[in-house]
N, C-alpha and C positions, 0 to 999 in steps of 0.2 A: 504494499499499499504506499503510495507517495506520501512524503513528509515535506512540510515547508518550515524552514527555520528563520525565514525573513520575509516580510511582506504580508499581504492580506489573504493569502490562499487559506482555504479551509482543509483540514486533515482529511486525506482520501480523495480530494478533488483532483481531476485530471489537469495537468498543466502542459502546455505545449512549448517547447524550447527548439529554436531553430539553430542549426549549424550547417557548415559547408560540406563539400564532398571530400575535403582533404587536400593536401598538397599545397599549392599556392594561395588557396582561399582560407587557409588556417582553420578549416573544419575539424571538429574533433570526432574521431571514429568510435561510435558507440556499438557494442555488441548486443544483439538480442539475447535476453535471458540474464544479462549481468547487472547487478545494481550499481549505481554511481552516486557520489556526492557531487551535484551540479552546481556550479557558480555561474549564474546568468545575469546579464544586464539588459536594460531596455535600449533597443536601436530601432528607430523608425516604427515605434509602437509595438514591437515584438520582443519577446525574451530570446536572447541569443547567447551562445556560448561557443568557444573555441579552444584551440591548443594553447593559447596565451593566458587562459583563465586557470584556476586552480581545480578545475573539474578533475575528478579522479575516480577510479574504481573503488567501491565501498571497501573492498578487502584491503586496500593500502591505507585508509584513513579511518579505521574503526575508532581509534582514539579521539579524533576530532568529532566524529558523529556522537560519541558518547558524551562529550563536553557540551555540544550543541543541545542535545536533549536535557542536560542538566540545566543549562541556561533557560530553556523554556519552562522549567519547573521552578525557576527561581533559586536554584541551589548554587552553591559555590563552585566556580571553576577551579580545577586543579592548577598548581603553579607550573608543573611540567607533566606532559601526558603524551602518549603515542602508542604505537603497536610494534612488535617484532615479527617480521614475516621472512619467508624464503621465497626467492623467484624461481622459476622453472629451471631445471638442469639442463634441458635439451631444447634445440631449436624446434623439434617436432612436438614439443608439449604446448599445451594452450598458454599463451603469454599472459593470460588473466588468471592461471591457476596459482594464486598467491596463497601460500600455506601460513597459517598463524603458528608461532612457537609458543605453546602453552607451558606454564611452569618454568619459564626461563628467568634466571636471576638478572636484574637490571640495577647496575650501581651508578650513582652520581657523586662526583667528588668536586667540591667547590674550590676556589683559589685560595681559601683560608683553611683547606683541609677538612671541611665539614663534609662527612660522608653519610649517605643514607642508601638503602637498597630496598627492593621489592621484587615480586615475582609477577610475571604475566598471567592473566587469567585464561579461560578456555578460547578466548578469541584472541590471544596474543597481545591483549591491551594491558599497559601499565599506567600508573599515575602517582604523582608525589603531591601531597596536599599542602605541606608546610615547609617550603624552601625559601630561605631569605634571598633577597635580590643579590645576584652574584654571577660570575661565569663558572659554569660546570662542565666537566667532561663526562660523557655517558660510556659506560663499559658493559658490553654484553659479550660473553664468550661465543665465538662462532660455532655452528654445528661442524662436524667432520666434513672435510672436503669443500667448504664455503668460506667466504670472507666478504670484506667490504673494501671500497676504495680507499677509506682512511686507513684501514689496518695495513693494506699493502704499500701505502705511501708512508707508514710509520708515523701517521699523525692521529691526534686524538679527535674524537667527535665532540665538539664543543657547542654549548648553547650559552645564550646570555638571557638571564631571567631579570625582568625589571620589577619595580614595586608592585605592579598590578598582576604579575604571574601570567597565567594563561599561555604558556609556550608549548607549541606542538614540536615533537622530536621523534620520528620513527625511525627504526633501524631495519633495513633491508639487506638480507644476505644473498649473495650470488654464488654460483658454481665458481671454484677457484682453480680452474685449469690454467696451466702456464707453460709458456714456451720461451725459453732464454737461450740466446746463442749469438752467432755473428755470421754476417754475409761476407764472403770471401770470393776472390777471384782464383784462377787456376794456380797462381803462385802463392796462394794462402794470405794475400793482403786484403785488409778490410776495405769494403766497398760502400761509398756513400750514396744515398738514394732514398727513395720513399718505399716504405714496406707496408703491405696490407696482409690481412688474413681473411680467408673465406672457406666455408665448408666444402668439401669435395663433392658431396651430393648436391646436385642441381636444385632439387626442392628446398633443401636446407639453405643453400646459397641465396635462393630467391628471397627467403624469409629474412636472412641476414642483410640483404641489400635494402629491403624495405625499412628495416630498423637502423640501418647506418652501419657501414662496415668499420672495423677498427684499423687504424693505421698510424704510422708514425715515421718522422724523418730521422734518418741516422747519418751522422757525419763520419763515424769510424766503422760502420758495419754492425756494431753491437746493437742488440735489441732485446727487449724484455716485454712480452705480451701476457697480460694476466686478466683474471676474472673471465676465463674462457669457458663457455658452455661445453658439455660433453659431445664430442663429434669427431669426424675425421676431416682433416684441414689440409689445404694448400697454403704455403706462403707464397706471396706474389711481390716480386721486386720490380719496380719500374726501372727504366734507364737510369744509371747513375748520374749524379749531378754534372752539369757542365757549367762551371762557375757556381753561381748561387741558385741555378734553375734546375728543375726535373722536368724532363720532356715527357708528359702524360700521354702524348699521341703514340708513343712507342708501345707495342704489346708487352705485357709484363712477362718476366720468366717465372715459371712454376716450380716449386720444390716438389720433392716426393710427397706422398700422402702421409700425414702424421696423425695418428689416433690418440686422442686426449681423453682419458677417463675421468671420472668424477673427482675433481680436486687433484688431478695428477700434475706433477711438475716435471717437465722435461728440461734438463739443464744442458748446457754446452752444445747446442744444436748447431752444425755447421751447414749453411746453405751456400753451395758453391755455384757461382754464375760465370758464364763466359768472360773472358778478360775483354773480348770485343763483342759488344751487343750486336746481334744481327739486325 
């Protein structure tokens, strides 16, 4: 049943929200049968939403929904709240199959070493009711074979809570497959260029392209690709740099197929390319 957290809509009333078809018109892609928290604004007399709004699948924002319901009842909003979830492990999985982590310990440590902890409920939701204004780091131990961008960067997940509280901060764990190595020529010298990665299976590759492929520029041939989903991959190296430029018109060189299991780390991979690109 639809809920409205702002405006004059009646609970259960059908509400029409318009969006585009995606791509250049910034339309949000809704899936039939999936629940969403929709942020809409009035444009030309209609409620509209798009990819630049905070619209999200409900599974990602259960903590926010919980607090919005509390506000409707006149209850106090938590100082810090969110959800702990895992993202799909494989390209072939439903991208909206977001699983809550129940019973997960969540720790917060303030700049003055004030520490509190709680555990997530059956929906993966956590909240802290009495946190003084401060900057806090959030710590949640990752499930086996999974990680976050912050963990892999060696950085803390930090939030700043003001005097009014009400700070949302969810934690999403992704599959932590990893390929680390070096691109070399036939003499074993590092090669500078632009490196991308793509599943070897064409159907998975099409999914990866829609979501945006992972790539990086390497000046020495060294590369480190992480948070990779479970799949069989090709590494693709475009033509080495000429001065400060990479010629993207030249077809890429493909590596052998590399199979990455759940959370598997492949170290010291050598990707050999011709000394003279055809």
